[in-house]
N, C-alpha and C positions, 0 to 999 in steps of 0.2 A: 664225819664223812657224810656227804649228802647223797641222796638217791639219784641215780642216773635218769635222764629223761626217758620216758617210756616204761619205767619200772613201776611196780606196785609201791605206793607210798605208805609206810607204816602209820598207824593212827597217832603216834607220838610226834610225827612231823607236822607242826602247825606254824611253819615259818615262811609260807609262801611257795614252797616247793610242791608242785602238782604233777600229776601223771599226764604226759602227752599222749593224746589218742589219735592225732592225725596232723601231719605236717603240711598238708596241702588242702586247706578248706576251699570247697568249690562254691560255697554260697554263705550268706550271712543271715542269721535270725536276729541280728541286732538292729533295732530300729534307727539308731543314730547312723550306723554305716549304710543302712538301706536308703537313707535320705540323700546320700551323695549321688552325683551323676555317675552313670555306668562306668565310664573310663576311670574316674578317680576311685570309685569303689573297687574295681578290679585290681588296680595298682596297689591299693592299701591291703586288700585281702591276700595278695601275693606275698606280703611281708608278715602275714599272721600264721600262727599255728593254733590248732584247737586243743585246749587242755581241759581236764576234768577237775572241777573244784569240789571239795568235800566240806560239809558243814563243820564249822569250827576252825577251818584253815584261816590263818592270819596272813593276808597278802602283804600288808605293810604295817609297821609300828611307827609311832610318832618319831620324827627325826631321821627315819631310814631313807636311804637313797632309793628312788623309784627306778628300777632297772627295766620295768615293763609297763605297758598300758594294757588294761583289760577291758574287753567289750563282752559282757555277759550275753549268753544266748538263752539259757534256760534257768540258771540259778540266780541268786541275788545276794548282795553284799551290804552289810551295815557299815556306815561311816560313823565313827565314834570319837567324841572328844574325851581326852583323858583329864580327870580332875584330881589334883593333889597326888598324882602318881599311882593312885590305887583304884579310883572309881572311873567308870566309863558311862557316858551318856550318848545314846544314839541321836545324831543330828540329821541324818539322811539315809535313805536306802537307794541302792542302784541295782536295777535289773536290766532287761534287754532294751530298755529305752535310753540307756546312757553308757557311761564308761567310768572306770576307776583309773586315776592318773591324769585327769584333765588339767592339773596344774602344769604339766609338761608343756602345754600350749602357751603358757605364760613365761616359759623359761625357768620355772621353778622345778628343781630336781629332787627336793626333799619334801616329805609330807608331814603335816602337823596332826593328821588324824589317823586313828587305827582303822584298818580295813579288815573286817571280820566276815567270813562267809557264813551267812545264816541259812541259806537254802542251797544245797549242793546242786551242781549241774554243769553244763558245758559252757566254756567261755573262749572267745578268741583272745590270744595274747600276742602282743607286738613289742619288740625291743624298743627301749626308749630312744635310742639313736635313730633307728629306722623311722619311728613315729615323727621325730623332729624333722628328719629329712623330707618325709612326705608332706608335712605341714608347710615346709618351705616351697614345695613344688605345686601344691594344690590350693588355689585361692578358694575353691568351694569348701574344702575341709577346714581351712582357717576361718572362713566366715561362719560355718556351722559351729565350730568349737568356740568361737568368740561368743556366739549367742547362747551356747550351752553353758559356758562358764558364768555368763551373766545371769542366766536362769538359776544356776546353782547357788549363786550369791543371794538371790532373792529367797530361795528356799531355806537357806541357812538362817537368814534374818527372820523368816516366818517361824521357823522352828524355835528360835530363841523366845519370841513373843508368846508362842503357843505354850511352851514349858512354864513360862512365868504367870500367864493369866488364865488359862483354860483349866476347867476341872478335870479330874482324872478320868471320869467316865467318858467324856467327850474325846479326850486325848487317846484313850484306849480304842474307842470306835474308829478314830482316824488311823491309828496304827494298824488295826486289823484290816481296814480297807486297803491301805497302802501295801501291806504284806500280801494280801490277796492278789492285788494287781501284779506285784513282782513275782510271786510264786505261781501265778496263773492257775490258782486252784482255790476252792472254797474250804478245803480241808488242809490243816497243817498242825504241826506239833510244836508247842512252846510251853515251857514251865512258868510257874509263878515267879520264880527267881529271875528268869530271863526277862519277863515282862516288866518286873520291877526295875531291873537294870536299864532296860530300853527307855523307860518312861521317867527314870530318875525319882521314883517314889518308893515307899515301903511296901513290902509284900502284902500287908493288911489292906492297903489302899487298892492294890490290884484285885485282891479277892472281892472287896466290896463292889468295885466297878464291874468286874466280870459277872458277879452274881446279879447285879441290876440289869445288865444287857441280856443275860440268860432268862431272867424273870419276864422280860418283855418279849421273849421269843425271837430275839435277834441272832443269838448264837447258841450252840451247845458246847459246853466246856466240861471235860471230865478227865482228870489225871493227865493234864497237859495236851490232850487232843482237842482241838478247836474245829468246829464246823460252823461256817456262816450260813444261817438259815434264811435271813431276810436282808439282802444287800441294800435294798432301797431304804428299809427302816434303819439300818445301821448308818446309812448316809445322813438320815435325819438326826440321828443321835450324835453324829460326829460334829466337831467344831468346823467352822468355815475354812480352816486351813487345808483340809483335804481337797476341797473344790478349787481353792486358789492354786494349789500345787498342780492339780490335774489340768487346769486351764492353762497354766504356764507351759506344761509339756505340749499341749495341743497347739499353742502358738508357735512353739519351736519346731515341732515335727509335722504339724498339720493333721 
């Protein structure tokens, strides 16, 4: 039995069911939606509801039908590739600059990636059928989503090269900066186990990289609590992939 919309969701529910907090969103904190012309934006928002996403909620599993599109407002979601049915590697993060379910714009109704909420917060949620209808009505939305999907493909390709060629310390710096942007905070909590899974490395590699960043005064890390002390310095320690991804978003959204 699934919880009803608007009810409190037990912690054991990590299947994409989330608590509805408001069925009539009056505004959007999502940058992708904010980039639409006012009339198109208002029409799309009328089809959305505001839901609360909790950390560890799984919105989609690989192969699952996408019944909704999500436009995060304050939280952020990891998109993860599943390797050999047991391991997961983060290939992208989505915060208020983007959406989960962009494949629907291409007519694809099933996902190949796991969508895992890393930072809890509010999100707009729109039914897949309503999203496709609006896509057919709004040339502005279609154009924006075409560019967004193209940017996402570039990001996925960049992530592949980054995982293969860049050292763990630089990749960790990049991940911390990206997470900071999505979480909109210099402080967040993440364990060594989670970092190892996100980066696809052993826990010892994460420990060594985090120790090096802390030694240089870039972060403070203790028992899973991370504080970014020097964002500029962390940018210097990061691989170029962070800048490439950030510039791609700027070209998309301005």
